[in-house]
Each structure stands twice: as C-alpha cells, then as structure tokens.
DSSP file (Angstrom, degrees, kcal/mol; ACC not computed):
  #  RESIDUE AA STRUCTURE BP1 BP2  ACC     N-H-->O    O-->H-N    N-H-->O    O-->H-N    TCO  KAPPA ALPHA  PHI   PSI    X-CA   Y-CA   Z-CA
    1    1 A M              0   0    0      0, 0.0    83,-0.2     0, 0.0    81,-0.0   0.000 360.0 360.0 360.0 129.4  -10.9  -14.2  -10.0
    2    2 A P        -     0   0    0      0, 0.0     2,-0.4     0, 0.0    81,-0.2  -0.330 360.0-118.7 -71.8 152.2   -8.8  -11.1  -10.9
    3    3 A T  E     -A   82   0A   0     79,-2.0    79,-3.3    -2,-0.0     2,-0.6  -0.750  27.9-147.5 -83.4 135.5   -9.5   -8.9  -13.9
    4    4 A K  E     -AB  81 107A   0    103,-0.7   103,-2.9    -2,-0.4     2,-0.4  -0.933  16.3-176.7-112.4 120.6   -6.5   -8.9  -16.3
    5    5 A L  E     -AB  80 106A   0     75,-2.9    75,-3.2    -2,-0.6     2,-0.4  -0.943   3.8-167.9-114.1 135.4   -5.8   -5.7  -18.2
    6    6 A M  E     -AB  79 105A   0     99,-2.7    99,-2.0    -2,-0.4     2,-0.4  -0.966   1.8-162.7-123.8 142.9   -3.0   -5.5  -20.8
    7    7 A F  E     +AB  78 104A   0     71,-2.7    71,-1.9    -2,-0.4     2,-0.3  -0.981  22.1 143.7-125.4 133.1   -1.7   -2.3  -22.4
    8    8 A W  E     - B   0 103A   0     95,-1.2    95,-2.3    -2,-0.4     2,-0.5  -0.947  40.5-124.6-154.1 173.7    0.4   -2.1  -25.5
    9    9 A K        -     0   0    0     67,-0.5    26,-3.3    26,-0.4     2,-0.3  -0.963  26.7-165.3-130.2 113.9    0.9    0.1  -28.6
   10   10 A A  B     -F   34   0B   0     -2,-0.5    24,-0.2    24,-0.2     3,-0.1  -0.681  24.7-110.8 -98.8 150.8    0.6   -1.4  -32.0
   11   11 A L    >   -     0   0    0     22,-3.0     3,-0.9    -2,-0.3    -1,-0.1  -0.409  54.4 -80.0 -68.5 155.0    1.6    0.0  -35.3
   12   12 A P  T 3  S+     0   0    0      0, 0.0    -1,-0.1     0, 0.0     0, 0.0  -0.229 115.0  17.2 -56.8 147.5   -1.2    1.0  -37.6
   13   13 A A  T 3  S-     0   0    0      1,-0.2    -2,-0.1    -3,-0.1     0, 0.0   0.823  80.7-178.7  59.9  36.4   -2.9   -1.9  -39.6
   14   14 A H    <   -     0   0    0     -3,-0.9    -1,-0.2     1,-0.1    19,-0.1  -0.492  23.4-141.6 -66.0 133.0   -1.4   -4.6  -37.3
   15   15 A P  S    S+     0   0    0      0, 0.0     2,-0.2     0, 0.0    -1,-0.1   0.732  72.9  81.0 -74.8 -21.8   -2.6   -7.9  -38.7
   16   16 A L  S    S-     0   0    0      1,-0.1     2,-0.1     2,-0.0    -2,-0.1  -0.550  79.4-119.0 -87.1 149.6   -3.2   -9.7  -35.4
   17   17 A S     >  -     0   0    0     -2,-0.2     4,-2.6     1,-0.1     5,-0.2  -0.370  30.2-107.5 -74.9 162.8   -6.3   -9.3  -33.3
   18   18 A A  H  > S+     0   0    0      1,-0.2     4,-2.8     2,-0.2     5,-0.2   0.889 121.7  52.9 -59.1 -39.9   -6.1   -8.0  -29.8
   19   19 A D  H  > S+     0   0    0      2,-0.2     4,-2.4     1,-0.2    -1,-0.2   0.911 110.1  47.4 -62.6 -42.2   -6.8  -11.5  -28.4
   20   20 A D  H  > S+     0   0    0      2,-0.2     4,-2.3     1,-0.2    -2,-0.2   0.909 112.9  48.3 -66.5 -41.8   -4.0  -13.0  -30.5
   21   21 A I  H  X S+     0   0    0     -4,-2.6     4,-2.5     2,-0.2    -2,-0.2   0.952 112.6  48.8 -62.1 -48.8   -1.6  -10.3  -29.4
   22   22 A G  H  X S+     0   0    0     -4,-2.8     4,-2.5     1,-0.2    -2,-0.2   0.900 110.5  50.9 -57.9 -43.1   -2.5  -10.7  -25.8
   23   23 A R  H  X S+     0   0    0     -4,-2.4     4,-1.9     2,-0.2    -1,-0.2   0.922 110.8  48.5 -62.3 -44.8   -2.1  -14.5  -26.0
   24   24 A E  H  <>S+     0   0    0     -4,-2.3     5,-2.6     1,-0.2     4,-0.2   0.912 112.7  48.3 -61.8 -42.9    1.4  -14.2  -27.5
   25   25 A L  H ><5S+     0   0    0     -4,-2.5     3,-1.4     1,-0.2    -2,-0.2   0.901 109.4  52.0 -65.8 -40.6    2.5  -11.7  -24.9
   26   26 A V  H 3<5S+     0   0    0     -4,-2.5    -1,-0.2     1,-0.3    -2,-0.2   0.869 106.3  55.0 -62.7 -36.0    1.1  -13.9  -22.0
   27   27 A W  T 3<5S-     0   0    0     -4,-1.9    -1,-0.3    -5,-0.2    -2,-0.2   0.506 123.0-108.8 -75.3  -2.9    3.1  -16.8  -23.5
   28   28 A G  T < 5S+     0   0    0     -3,-1.4     2,-0.2     1,-0.3    -3,-0.2   0.614  71.3 142.1  87.7  12.5    6.3  -14.6  -23.3
   29   29 A E      < -     0   0    0     -5,-2.6     2,-0.3    -6,-0.2    -1,-0.3  -0.568  52.3-123.7 -86.5 149.8    6.6  -14.0  -27.0
   30   30 A E        -     0   0    0     -2,-0.2     2,-0.6    46,-0.0    -1,-0.0  -0.736  27.0-142.1 -84.6 143.9    7.7  -10.8  -28.7
   31   31 A V    >   -     0   0    0     -2,-0.3     3,-1.4    -6,-0.0     2,-0.1  -0.934   8.6-129.9-115.3 119.5    5.1   -9.6  -31.2
   32   32 A D  T 3  S+     0   0    0     -2,-0.6     3,-0.1     1,-0.2   -22,-0.0  -0.391  93.4  35.1 -61.1 140.0    6.2   -8.0  -34.4
   33   33 A G  T 3  S+     0   0    0      1,-0.4   -22,-3.0   -23,-0.1     2,-0.4   0.435  87.6 116.6  94.0  -0.1    4.4   -4.7  -35.0
   34   34 A L  B <   -F   10   0B   0     -3,-1.4    -1,-0.4   -24,-0.2     2,-0.4  -0.829  64.9-123.8 -99.1 143.7    4.2   -3.6  -31.4
   35   35 A V        -     0   0    0    -26,-3.3   -26,-0.4    -2,-0.4     2,-0.2  -0.666  26.0-112.7 -84.0 133.6    6.1   -0.5  -30.4
   36   36 A D        -     0   0    0     -2,-0.4    40,-0.2   -28,-0.1    39,-0.1  -0.503  39.1-132.5 -63.7 132.8    8.6   -0.8  -27.6
   37   37 A L        -     0   0    0     38,-3.7     2,-2.1    -2,-0.2     3,-0.2  -0.551  14.3-114.9 -90.0 152.4    7.2    1.2  -24.7
   38   38 A P     >  +     0   0    0      0, 0.0     4,-2.4     0, 0.0     3,-0.3  -0.529  46.8 173.1 -79.8  73.0    9.1    3.8  -22.5
   39   39 A V  H  >  +     0   0    0     -2,-2.1     4,-3.1     1,-0.2     5,-0.3   0.869  69.2  52.5 -57.5 -45.1    8.7    1.4  -19.5
   40   40 A K  H  > S+     0   0    0      1,-0.2     4,-2.5    -3,-0.2    -1,-0.2   0.925 112.3  45.9 -58.6 -44.3   10.8    3.4  -17.1
   41   41 A E  H  > S+     0   0    0     -3,-0.3     4,-2.2     2,-0.2    -1,-0.2   0.890 113.2  49.8 -66.4 -39.3    8.9    6.6  -17.8
   42   42 A I  H  X S+     0   0    0     -4,-2.4     4,-2.6     2,-0.2    -2,-0.2   0.938 112.5  46.9 -64.5 -46.1    5.5    4.7  -17.5
   43   43 A L  H  X S+     0   0    0     -4,-3.1     4,-2.7     1,-0.2    -2,-0.2   0.908 110.9  52.2 -63.3 -40.9    6.6    3.2  -14.2
   44   44 A D  H  X S+     0   0    0     -4,-2.5     4,-1.9    -5,-0.3    -1,-0.2   0.913 111.1  47.9 -59.8 -41.8    7.8    6.5  -12.9
   45   45 A R  H  X S+     0   0    0     -4,-2.2     4,-2.6     2,-0.2    -2,-0.2   0.912 111.5  49.5 -65.8 -42.8    4.5    8.1  -13.8
   46   46 A L  H  X S+     0   0    0     -4,-2.6     4,-2.5     1,-0.2    -2,-0.2   0.910 111.0  50.0 -62.0 -41.9    2.5    5.2  -12.1
   47   47 A K  H  < S+     0   0    0     -4,-2.7     6,-0.3     1,-0.2    -1,-0.2   0.857 113.1  46.4 -66.7 -34.1    4.7    5.6   -9.0
   48   48 A A  H  < S+     0   0    0     -4,-1.9     3,-0.4    -5,-0.2    -2,-0.2   0.890 114.8  46.8 -71.7 -39.8    4.0    9.3   -8.9
   49   49 A E  H  < S+     0   0    0     -4,-2.6     2,-0.5     1,-0.3    -2,-0.2   0.840 121.0  37.5 -70.1 -34.4    0.3    8.9   -9.5
   50   50 A F    ><  +     0   0    0     -4,-2.5     3,-1.9    -5,-0.2    -1,-0.3  -0.729  68.3 174.9-121.3  79.1    0.0    6.1   -6.9
   51   51 A A  T 3  S+     0   0    0     -2,-0.5    -1,-0.1    -3,-0.4    -2,-0.1   0.728  75.2  64.6 -60.1 -23.7    2.3    7.2   -4.0
   52   52 A E  T 3  S+     0   0    0     11,-0.1    -1,-0.3    -3,-0.1    -5,-0.1   0.322  78.8 130.1 -83.8   9.5    1.2    4.4   -1.8
   53   53 A H    <   -     0   0    0     -3,-1.9     2,-0.4    -6,-0.3     9,-0.2  -0.090  49.7-143.3 -62.4 159.6    2.6    1.8   -4.3
   54   54 A L  E     -C   61   0A   0      7,-2.7     7,-3.3     2,-0.0     2,-0.4  -0.994  18.1-162.8-123.3 133.6    4.9   -1.1   -3.3
   55   55 A E  E     +C   60   0A   0     -2,-0.4     5,-0.2     5,-0.2     7,-0.0  -0.966  18.0 163.7-127.0 134.1    7.7   -2.1   -5.6
   56   56 A T  E >   -C   59   0A   0      3,-2.5     3,-2.5    -2,-0.4     2,-0.1  -0.887  60.4 -64.6-130.0 164.7    9.9   -5.2   -5.9
   57   57 A P  T 3  S-     0   0    0      0, 0.0     3,-0.1     0, 0.0    -2,-0.0  -0.306 123.7  -0.2 -55.2 120.5   12.0   -6.2   -8.9
   58   58 A G  T 3  S+     0   0    0     -2,-0.1     2,-0.4     1,-0.1    15,-0.3   0.501 121.2  82.3  81.6   4.9    9.6   -6.9  -11.7
   59   59 A L  E <   -C   56   0A   0     -3,-2.5    -3,-2.5    13,-0.1     2,-0.5  -0.989  49.4-172.1-146.6 132.8    6.4   -6.1   -9.8
   60   60 A L  E     -CD  55  71A   0     11,-2.0    11,-3.3    -2,-0.4     2,-0.5  -0.993  12.7-163.9-122.4 122.9    4.6   -3.0   -8.9
   61   61 A V  E     -CD  54  70A   0     -7,-3.3    -7,-2.7    -2,-0.5     9,-0.2  -0.925   3.5-166.6-111.5 128.7    1.6   -3.3   -6.4
   62   62 A I  E     - D   0  69A   0      7,-3.1     7,-2.1    -2,-0.5    -9,-0.1  -0.938  16.3-142.7-115.4 108.0   -0.9   -0.5   -6.1
   63   63 A P  E     - D   0  68A   0      0, 0.0     5,-0.3     0, 0.0     2,-0.2  -0.363  17.1-175.6 -69.1 150.3   -3.1   -0.9   -3.0
   64   64 A D  E >   - D   0  67A   0      3,-2.8     3,-3.0     1,-0.3     2,-0.3  -0.664  55.0 -75.0-148.6  84.7   -6.8    0.1   -3.4
   65   65 A G  T 3  S-     0   0    0      1,-0.3    -1,-0.3    -2,-0.2    20,-0.1  -0.451 117.7 -11.4  59.3-120.3   -8.7   -0.1   -0.1
   66   66 A G  T 3  S+     0   0    0     -2,-0.3    -1,-0.3    18,-0.2     2,-0.1   0.479 136.7  58.3 -86.3  -2.8   -9.3   -3.8    0.3
   67   67 A G  E <   -D   64   0A   0     -3,-3.0    -3,-2.8    17,-0.2     2,-0.3  -0.402  64.4-161.3-113.6-169.7   -8.1   -4.5   -3.2
   68   68 A R  E     -DE  63  83A   0     15,-2.1    15,-3.1    -5,-0.3     2,-0.4  -0.986  17.6-130.1-165.5 163.0   -5.0   -4.0   -5.3
   69   69 A A  E     -DE  62  82A   0     -7,-2.1    -7,-3.1    -2,-0.3     2,-0.5  -0.992  19.6-159.0-120.1 133.0   -3.5   -3.9   -8.8
   70   70 A E  E     -DE  61  81A   0     11,-2.3    11,-2.3    -2,-0.4     2,-0.4  -0.961  10.0-160.9-115.4 122.0   -0.4   -5.9   -9.6
   71   71 A A  E     +DE  60  80A   0    -11,-3.3   -11,-2.0    -2,-0.5     2,-0.3  -0.869  15.2 170.1-109.1 134.1    1.7   -4.7  -12.6
   72   72 A T  E     - E   0  79A   0      7,-2.3     7,-2.9    -2,-0.4     2,-0.3  -0.868  16.0-176.6-126.8 166.3    4.3   -6.7  -14.5
   73   73 A W  E     - E   0  78A   0    -15,-0.3     2,-0.3    -2,-0.3     5,-0.2  -0.983  25.7-166.5-158.5 162.9    5.9   -5.7  -17.8
   74   74 A T        -     0   0    0      3,-2.5     3,-0.2    -2,-0.3   -37,-0.1  -0.760  55.6 -87.7-134.1-175.0    8.1   -6.2  -20.8
   75   75 A W  S    S+     0   0    0     -2,-0.3   -38,-3.7     1,-0.2   -36,-0.1   0.677 127.6  45.5 -71.0 -14.1    9.3   -3.7  -23.3
   76   76 A Q  S    S+     0   0    0    -40,-0.2   -67,-0.5     1,-0.2     2,-0.3   0.633 119.9   6.1-104.0 -15.9    6.2   -4.4  -25.3
   77   77 A H        -     0   0    0     -3,-0.2    -3,-2.5   -69,-0.1     2,-0.4  -0.993  50.6-135.7-159.4 162.5    3.4   -4.4  -22.7
   78   78 A L  E     -AE   7  73A   0    -71,-1.9   -71,-2.7    -2,-0.3     2,-0.4  -0.985  22.3-159.9-121.0 139.9    2.2   -3.8  -19.2
   79   79 A R  E     -AE   6  72A   0     -7,-2.9    -7,-2.3    -2,-0.4     2,-0.5  -0.979   4.5-167.8-123.1 130.0   -0.1   -6.3  -17.5
   80   80 A F  E     -AE   5  71A   0    -75,-3.2   -75,-2.9    -2,-0.4     2,-0.6  -0.965   9.1-160.4-117.4 130.7   -2.3   -5.5  -14.5
   81   81 A E  E     -AE   4  70A   0    -11,-2.3   -11,-2.3    -2,-0.5     2,-0.6  -0.962  15.6-153.6-105.0 120.2   -4.1   -8.0  -12.4
   82   82 A L  E     -AE   3  69A   0    -79,-3.3   -79,-2.0    -2,-0.6     2,-0.7  -0.851   8.1-168.0 -99.3 118.0   -6.9   -6.3  -10.5
   83   83 A H  E    S- E   0  68A   0    -15,-3.1   -15,-2.1    -2,-0.6    -2,-0.0  -0.890  76.1 -35.9-108.6 101.3   -7.8   -8.0   -7.3
   84   84 A E  S    S+     0   0    0     -2,-0.7     2,-0.2   -17,-0.2   -18,-0.2   0.831  95.2 163.6  53.1  36.3  -11.1   -6.4   -6.0
   85   85 A A        -     0   0    0    -17,-0.2    -1,-0.2   -18,-0.1   -20,-0.1  -0.525  37.7-108.0 -84.7 152.6   -9.9   -3.1   -7.2
   86   86 A S     >  -     0   0    0     -2,-0.2     4,-2.0     1,-0.1     5,-0.1  -0.308  20.6-116.3 -76.4 160.1  -12.3   -0.2   -7.6
   87   87 A D  H  > S+     0   0    0      1,-0.2     4,-2.7     2,-0.2     5,-0.2   0.829 116.6  60.5 -62.1 -32.1  -13.5    1.2  -11.0
   88   88 A T  H  > S+     0   0    0      2,-0.2     4,-2.2     1,-0.2    -1,-0.2   0.921 104.2  47.2 -63.5 -44.1  -11.7    4.5  -10.0
   89   89 A L  H  > S+     0   0    0      2,-0.2     4,-2.4     1,-0.2    -2,-0.2   0.934 112.0  50.9 -62.5 -44.9   -8.4    2.7   -9.9
   90   90 A R  H  X S+     0   0    0     -4,-2.0     4,-2.5     1,-0.2    -2,-0.2   0.935 110.5  48.8 -57.4 -47.7   -9.1    1.0  -13.2
   91   91 A E  H  X S+     0   0    0     -4,-2.7     4,-2.3     1,-0.2    -1,-0.2   0.879 110.4  51.2 -62.1 -38.9  -10.0    4.4  -14.8
   92   92 A R  H  X S+     0   0    0     -4,-2.2     4,-2.4     2,-0.2    -1,-0.2   0.904 110.3  49.0 -66.0 -41.0   -6.8    6.0  -13.4
   93   93 A L  H  X S+     0   0    0     -4,-2.4     4,-2.4     2,-0.2     5,-0.2   0.935 111.1  49.7 -62.4 -46.2   -4.6    3.2  -14.8
   94   94 A V  H  X S+     0   0    0     -4,-2.5     4,-2.4     1,-0.2    -2,-0.2   0.906 111.1  50.4 -59.8 -42.0   -6.3    3.5  -18.2
   95   95 A Q  H  X S+     0   0    0     -4,-2.3     4,-1.7     2,-0.2    -1,-0.2   0.932 110.0  48.7 -63.6 -46.2   -5.7    7.2  -18.2
   96   96 A V  H  < S+     0   0    0     -4,-2.4     4,-0.5     1,-0.2     3,-0.2   0.944 115.7  43.3 -59.7 -48.0   -2.0    7.0  -17.3
   97   97 A L  H ><>S+     0   0    0     -4,-2.4     5,-2.1     1,-0.2     3,-1.0   0.846 109.6  56.3 -70.3 -32.8   -1.4    4.4  -20.0
   98   98 A S  H ><5S+     0   0    0     -4,-2.4     3,-1.9     1,-0.3    -1,-0.2   0.823  97.0  64.6 -67.6 -28.5   -3.4    6.2  -22.6
   99   99 A D  T 3<5S+     0   0    0     -4,-1.7    -1,-0.3     1,-0.3    -2,-0.2   0.752 102.9  49.3 -62.4 -22.2   -1.2    9.2  -22.0
  100  100 A F  T < 5S-     0   0    0     -3,-1.0    -1,-0.3    -4,-0.5    -2,-0.2   0.243 126.5-102.7 -99.0  10.9    1.6    7.1  -23.4
  101  101 A G  T < 5S+     0   0    0     -3,-1.9     2,-0.3     1,-0.3    -3,-0.2   0.608  75.5 141.0  82.1  12.1   -0.5    6.1  -26.5
  102  102 A C      < -     0   0    0     -5,-2.1     2,-0.3   -93,-0.1    -1,-0.3  -0.641  41.4-144.3 -89.6 144.4   -1.4    2.6  -25.1
  103  103 A S  E     -B    8   0A   0    -95,-2.3   -95,-1.2    -2,-0.3     2,-0.3  -0.769  18.4-121.6-102.1 155.1   -4.7    1.0  -25.6
  104  104 A V  E     -B    7   0A   0     -2,-0.3     2,-0.4   -97,-0.2   -97,-0.2  -0.752  24.5-174.7 -99.6 142.6   -6.3   -1.3  -23.0
  105  105 A H  E     -B    6   0A   0    -99,-2.0   -99,-2.7    -2,-0.3     2,-0.5  -0.982  17.9-142.7-137.5 121.8   -7.4   -4.8  -23.6
  106  106 A E  E     -B    5   0A   0     -2,-0.4  -101,-0.2  -101,-0.2  -103,-0.0  -0.744  23.1-153.8 -85.5 128.0   -9.2   -7.0  -21.0
  107  107 A M  E      B    4   0A   0   -103,-2.9  -103,-0.7    -2,-0.5   -88,-0.0  -0.741 360.0 360.0-104.9 149.0   -7.9  -10.5  -21.2
  108  108 A P              0   0    0      0, 0.0    -1,-0.1     0, 0.0    -2,-0.0   0.501 360.0 360.0 -69.7 360.0   -9.8  -13.7  -20.2
C-alpha cells in the first residue's frame, strides 16, 4: 500500500484539522483558508531536483531505485503517492515543499 503525502499552506489559525483539510482536498473540494500555491515554480523545482523524472499531463513520476513517487496537484495542494520509495526521497520531497512554505501531512 503506498504512503500518501499531501502538502499545502494554510493561513494562520485555520479552523479545520489537517485530516479534515486532507479529506476535502482528496474529494476534490477547494478549502477556504488555504493559500494558492505557485504550482509551476514548485514543479519546475521538483523537475530540477529530480532530473530522472517522467512527466505526463497532470502527473509527475519520480523514480527511486525499485520504487517511485507519483505527484498530482491542484492550486491548493500537491499529493504524492510513494510506492516503495526510500526515506531519502521522502526527505528530499519534504525539503523542496518546505522551501515553498508547505507543511507535510501523511494521509491514511
């Protein structure tokens, strides 16, 4: 079963819990109180950081030995499904997104 990581940036004192925000985003809802992300800049940074990436419309795949990370996004969040990916890849993803002010949330 893949690990699911979601990244977003909430305004201070956002009333919803991280689980509630994640659930709304997974359902395709826009969530009031989330900051629109500079998605193009984030994707450009990910592609520079992971030169071996594969990109199709709406999907960025980052190979990692025998595993991979698959990224999808909206203007409010990025979602990564990690399939047998290393801790090193996970840490690199968290670092890139934290550089854009996003926090990481592991989803069930």
